[in-house]
N, C-alpha and C positions, 0 to 999 in steps of 0.2 A: 504494500500500500504506500502511496506517495506521502511525503511529509507535508504537514500543514493543511491537511484535507479534513474538512468538517462534514460530518454526516447530518443529513436533514431528511425530513419527511415532507412530501408534497402530495396534494390530492388533485387528481386529474379526472376529467370526464372520461368515461369508459371508452368512447370512440377515439379520443385523443391518445389515450394510453395504448390502445390497439395500434393506431397509426405509428406511434413512437416505437413500439415493440417491433413492428414490421420493418421500419426504417433501420433499426439497430441490427436486425438480421441481415438485411440487404447490404448495408454499408460496413458490416463487421465492426461496428463501434458500439460500445455499451450505451445503454440508455443514459446512464450517468454522464458519460462523455458528451453525448448529444445535447443534453440539457445544459451542461457546463459551457459548452461552446456557444449555445444560443444565448445564454446569459451574458457571456463575454461580448458577443456581438451587439447585444442590446445596450450594454453599458458603454461600448465604444461609440455607438451612435449618439448616446446622450452626451458623451464627452465632446464629440464633434459639434453637436448643437450648441453646447455651452461655449465652445471656442468661437463659433460663428457669432453668437450673441456678443461675446467680448470684443470681437473685431468690429462690430457695428455699434458699440455702445455710444459713440460720439455722434452718430447720425441723428438728425433732428427727428423727433417723434411727430407722427401725424395721426390724427384721429380719423375714425371712420366717417364721422360727420363732415370733416374737411374733404375727404376723398369724394364723398357724394356731392358736396358743394362744387368741387372742381369739375366733376363729370357733368353736372348740370350746366355750369358756366360754359363749358366747352361743347355743349350740345350733344353730349354722348348719351345722356338719359333725359 
């Protein structure tokens, strides 16, 4: 067993569990490995989103009301 690995319990819909089990058989990866990789992917997406927000933090904020006002002013709506 790998170092620094924590055991946990998750509850899955029966059909999702079945699909995950079939995927594990076809890919020859354990269910645990598939779930761990999925979580890592999701967290990496979150990190990328936060980085994008940080990059844009100095951009001026615009409200939806102003967007609508500009669309109307420009004859788009």
